[in-house]
C-alpha positions in Angstrom: 0.0 0.0 0.0 1.2 3.5 -0.8 0.1 7.0 0.2 0.4 10.4 -1.5 0.2 13.7 0.3 -1.3 16.4 -1.9 0.1 19.5 -0.1 -1.7 22.2 -2.1 -2.2 24.2 1.1 0.9 23.1 2.9 1.3 20.6 5.8 1.4 20.6 9.6 1.3 17.9 12.2 -2.3 18.3 13.0 -3.3 18.5 9.3 -1.6 15.1 8.6 -3.2 13.6 11.7 -6.6 14.9 10.6 -6.1 13.5 7.0 -5.3 10.1 8.4 -8.4 10.0 10.6 -10.6 11.3 7.7 -9.1 8.5 5.5 -10.2 5.8 7.9 -7.9 5.5 11.0 -10.1 4.7 13.9 -9.8 7.4 16.6 -10.1 5.0 19.5 -7.4 2.7 18.1 -5.1 5.7 17.5 -5.6 7.0 21.1 -4.9 3.5 22.5 -1.6 3.5 20.7 -0.7 7.0 21.8 -1.6 6.1 25.4 1.3 3.7 25.3 3.6 6.8 25.5 2.6 7.3 29.1 2.1 11.0 28.3 -0.6 12.4 30.6 -2.6 15.6 30.7 -3.8 15.8 27.1 -6.7 14.9 24.9 -7.3 14.7 21.2 -10.3 16.6 19.8 -11.6 15.7 16.3 -14.0 18.0 14.6 -15.6 18.0 11.2 -15.1 21.1 9.0 -16.1 22.2 5.6 -13.6 24.2 3.5 -14.7 25.4 0.1 -17.4 22.8 0.1 -14.9 19.9 1.0 -15.5 18.0 4.2 -12.4 17.4 6.3 -11.3 16.5 9.8 -9.8 19.0 12.2 -7.5 17.4 14.7 -6.5 19.4 17.8 -4.4 18.4 20.8 -5.5 20.1 24.0 -2.9 19.8 26.9 -2.6 21.0 30.5 -0.4 24.0 31.0 1.7 22.3 33.8 3.7 20.1 31.4 7.5 19.9 32.0 9.8 21.3 29.3 11.1 18.4 27.2 14.3 18.2 25.2 15.2 15.8 22.5 16.7 13.2 24.9 13.5 13.2 27.0 11.3 12.6 23.9 13.6 9.9 22.6 13.5 8.0 25.9 9.7 8.3 26.1 9.2 6.9 22.6 11.8 4.2 23.0 10.2 3.0 26.3 6.7 2.8 24.7 5.1 -0.5 23.7 5.0 0.6 20.0 6.3 -1.3 17.0 10.0 -1.0 16.2 9.2 0.8 12.9 6.9 3.4 14.6 9.6 4.1 17.3 12.4 4.4 14.7 10.5 6.7 12.4 9.1 8.9 15.2 12.5 9.4 16.7 13.9 10.2 13.3 11.4 13.0 12.8 12.3 14.6 16.2 16.0 14.3 15.5 15.6 16.0 12.1 13.6 18.8 13.8 16.1 19.2 16.7 19.1 19.3 14.2 17.4 22.1 12.3 16.5 24.1 15.5 20.0 23.5 16.8 21.6 24.9 13.6 19.4 27.9 13.6 20.1 28.8 17.2 23.8 27.5 17.1 23.3 24.9 19.9 23.7 21.1 20.0 20.5 19.2 19.0 20.3 17.5 22.4 19.9 21.0 24.0 17.0 22.0 21.9 13.9 22.5 24.0 10.4 21.7 22.6 8.2 24.4 24.0 4.7 23.6 22.6 3.2 22.9 26.0 6.0 20.6 27.0 6.1 19.3 23.4 2.8 17.4 23.9 1.4 18.8 20.7 4.4 17.8 18.6 4.6 14.3 20.3 1.0 13.5 19.6 1.2 14.8 16.0 4.4 13.0 15.1 3.8 9.7 16.8 0.1 9.8 15.9 1.0 10.4 12.2 3.6 7.6 12.1 1.2 5.2 13.8 -1.7 6.3 11.7 0.2 5.5 8.5 1.0 2.1 9.8 -2.7 1.5 10.8 -3.7 2.3 7.2 -1.0 -0.1 5.9 0.9 2.6 4.1 4.4 1.3 3.5 5.7 4.0 1.1 4.7 7.6 1.2 5.0 10.2 -1.6 4.1 13.9 -1.7 3.8 16.9 -3.9 6.3 19.8 -3.7 5.6 22.0 -0.7 4.2 25.6 -0.9 5.8 28.2 1.3 4.0 31.3 2.4 5.5 34.6 3.4 5.2 37.2 6.2 6.0 36.8 9.9 5.1 34.6 12.8 5.3 35.3 16.6 7.4 32.6 18.3 9.2 32.1 21.6 12.3 33.8 20.2 10.4 36.7 18.9 9.1 37.7 15.5 10.3 35.3 12.8 10.1 35.5 9.0 8.1 32.9 7.1 8.9 30.3 6.3 10.3 29.8 9.8 14.1 29.4 9.9 13.8 25.9 11.3 11.4 25.0 8.5 13.8 26.1 5.9 16.6 24.0 7.5 14.4 20.9 7.6 13.4 21.3 4.0 17.0 21.3 2.6 16.7 19.1 -0.5 12.9 19.0 -0.5 11.1 20.5 -3.6 9.3 23.7 -2.6 7.7 26.7 -4.3 6.6 30.2 -3.1 3.0 31.3 -2.6 1.9 34.9 -2.4 0.0 34.4 0.8 0.9 35.8 4.2 0.6 32.6 6.3 2.6 29.8 7.7 1.7 27.0 5.2 4.4 24.5 6.3 5.1 24.3 10.0 8.4 23.0 11.4 6.6 19.8 12.6 4.9 19.4 9.2 8.2 19.9 7.4 10.0 17.3 9.6 7.2 14.8 9.0 7.4 15.3 5.2 11.2 15.4 5.0 11.6 12.3 7.1 8.7 10.0 6.0 8.2 10.9 2.3 10.1 8.7 -0.1 9.7 10.9 -3.1 8.3 14.3 -4.2 6.5 14.8 -7.4 3.2 14.1 -9.2 0.7 11.5 -8.0 2.3 8.0 -8.6 0.6 5.3 -10.6 -1.9 3.9 -8.0 -5.4 2.5 -7.6 -6.9 4.8 -4.9 -8.9 3.1 -2.2 -9.2 5.9 0.4 -9.0 9.7 0.5 -8.7 11.9 3.6 -8.7 15.6 4.1 -7.0 17.1 7.2 -7.8 20.8 7.9 -5.6 23.6 9.1 -6.9 25.9 11.8 -7.0 29.1 9.6 -9.3 30.0 6.8 -7.7 30.9 3.5 -9.2 32.0 0.1 -8.5 28.5 -1.1 -9.3 25.4 1.0 -6.8 25.0 3.8 -6.6 21.2 3.6 -4.1 18.5 3.3 -5.3 15.7 1.0 -4.1 12.1 1.6 -4.6 9.4 -1.1 -4.1 5.8 -0.1 -4.1 2.8 -2.5 -2.2 0.1 -4.2 0.7 0.8 -6.5 -0.1 0.0 -10.1 2.4 -0.7 -12.9 3.6 2.5 -14.4 4.8 3.1 -17.9 8.3 1.6 -18.3 11.3 3.7 -17.8 12.5 6.2 -15.2 10.3 9.3 -14.9 11.3 12.9 -14.6 10.2 16.4 -15.6 11.9 18.4 -18.3 11.1 21.8 -19.9 10.7 22.1 -23.7 11.6 25.5 -25.2 10.8 26.1 -28.9 10.9 29.0 -31.4 10.3 29.3 -35.1 13.0 31.3 -37.0 12.7 32.4 -40.7 15.1 35.3 -40.9 18.5 34.0 -39.7 21.7 33.0 -41.5 21.8 29.2 -41.3 25.5 29.4 -40.7 24.8 30.7 -37.2 22.9 27.6 -36.0 25.9 25.5 -35.1 27.1 28.2 -32.7 23.7 28.6 -31.2 23.4 24.8 -30.6 26.9 24.8 -28.9 25.9 27.7 -26.6 22.6 26.0 -25.7 24.5 23.0 -24.5 26.9 25.2 -22.5 23.8 26.8 -20.9 22.5 23.5 -19.7 20.5 22.0 -22.6 19.9 18.2 -22.3 19.2 18.2 -26.1 18.8 20.7 -28.9 17.8 20.1 -32.5 16.6 21.8 -35.6 13.5 20.9 -37.6 12.6 22.4 -41.1 9.2 24.1 -41.2 7.0 26.1 -43.6 5.6 29.4 -42.2 2.8 31.5 -43.5 2.8 32.5 -47.1 5.1 29.5 -47.8 8.2 31.0 -46.1 10.8 28.3 -45.2 11.8 28.3 -41.5 13.6 26.4 -38.8 12.1 25.2 -35.5 14.7 25.3 -32.7 13.8 22.9 -29.9 15.6 22.6 -26.6 15.1 20.2 -23.8 16.4 21.3 -20.4 15.9 20.9 -16.7 13.8 23.6 -14.8 16.8 25.1 -13.1 18.5 25.8 -16.5 15.5 27.5 -18.2 16.8 31.0 -17.5 20.3 30.3 -19.0 18.9 28.5 -22.0 16.3 31.3 -22.6 19.1 33.9 -22.4 21.2 32.0 -24.9 18.3 31.8 -27.4 17.5 35.5 -27.2 21.1 36.5 -27.5 22.1 34.0 -30.2 19.1 34.1 -32.5 16.8 36.5 -34.2 13.7 35.3 -32.3 11.2 37.6 -30.6 9.5 35.0 -28.6 9.7 31.4 -27.2 7.2 28.7 -26.3 7.9 27.0 -23.0 6.2 24.0 -21.5 6.9 21.3 -18.9 6.6 17.7 -19.9 7.1 14.3 -18.4 10.0 12.2 -19.7 10.6 8.5 -19.6 14.2 7.3 -19.8 16.1 4.1 -19.5 18.5 3.9 -16.6 21.8 4.8 -18.2 25.5 4.1 -17.5 28.7 4.1 -19.4 31.1 1.1 -19.7 34.3 0.6 -21.7 34.7 -2.3 -24.2 37.9 -3.6 -25.8 38.2 -3.6 -29.6 41.0 -4.2 -32.0 41.4 -0.4 -32.3 41.5 0.4 -28.6 39.0 0.9 -25.8 35.7 2.5 -26.6 33.0 3.8 -24.2 29.6 2.2 -24.7 26.3 3.8 -23.3 24.0 1.0 -22.0 20.4 1.3 -21.0 18.6 -0.7 -18.4 14.9 -1.3 -17.9 13.9 -2.6 -14.5 17.5 -3.7 -14.0 17.7 -5.6 -17.3 20.2 -4.5 -19.9 18.1 -3.7 -23.1 20.3 -1.5 -25.3 23.9 -0.6 -25.9 25.4 1.9 -28.2 29.1 3.0 -28.8 30.0 6.6 -28.1 30.6 8.1 -31.6 33.3 10.5 -30.3 35.4 7.6 -29.0 35.0 5.8 -32.3 36.1 8.9 -34.1 39.1 9.3 -32.0 40.2 5.7 -32.3 39.7 5.8 -36.1 42.0 8.8 -36.4 44.6 7.1 -34.2 44.6 4.0 -36.3 44.1 5.6 -39.7 40.8 3.7 -40.4 37.3 4.7 -41.2 35.0 5.6 -38.3 32.5 3.0 -39.6 35.1 0.3 -39.0 35.7 1.2 -35.4 32.0 1.7 -34.8 31.1 -1.7 -36.1 33.8 -3.3 -33.9 32.5 -1.5 -30.8 28.9 -2.4 -31.7 29.8 -6.0 -31.9 31.4 -5.8 -28.4 28.4 -3.9 -27.1 26.0 -6.6 -28.5 28.0 -9.2 -26.5 27.0 -7.3 -23.4 23.3 -7.7 -24.3 23.7 -11.4 -24.8 
């Protein structure tokens, strides 16, 4: 069973807890598991809310004010001593360690000295352990999520007025895909960030799955759009073969440029980060011959590639779109031929070797060294490559 967190409004600990309950986790069963922590003086209140016409669950932890201050070591000992599954203990402790490391880095103190101040950390403990246990109760073995939206503005905290996203949230989310939202609100809390960064196995679009349960967990604030976290649960289904990623396609039609310039343009596009660049003949209006310049690149290189196109061609405009790409898993190996060693690019599908092709530049270099035709070296390398397939 897999799960997918659709974080269109962000994520917090109580939002994930609410989404799990709304998706089918029995509240009494969840409370019984949380009681194993021996954490007294709290209760879990579950309410039904409607956000933009969508029903969801609002989970809120209410705790007594006389809770002791707890540090990372206290929480680790509490979780380790509880009669929970080994997987639940390990993942819960990992979430708190990630959060403590981030807080420690922000405040320049060791993680073990970080104090959790949310009413003695009761709120965080229930949210984190409850979320980990809830995923296990639903049978979710692997969790995926969308990129996380980050709001702006400020939030009042124990250390004073902090910018959003909170410094600890930013530290936790190192390496996690995020994007900015023009909304003055804390969309991703430190606890929500730690849960996502620790428990999620991959960020991106919804994976191939047969959905069996859907849950919506509500945040406490009202926004113009629904302040909900959506959880999809289901069985993984076979996806289209090949590794999946997202690339950007940039195109432009040119009918007024000297063709001699294209080789330089292509070279500069690759220097700017193009994964591929090619030219296609086309016919424009009134029968004018033209050339379509097409570039594939990663999102982070769009700016540099766009600059290279505007600077190096006569175009006045570009078409930009994001597409999904399927690729074989690739690696490079060397094969021995009568003309020397030649690199061969091999492709794997699900671990199986399915294709192999000699690198033309190596074949060209060996041919010049030995004074033979490139075709001769290429055929020798292809024969060696075919032996890899068999």
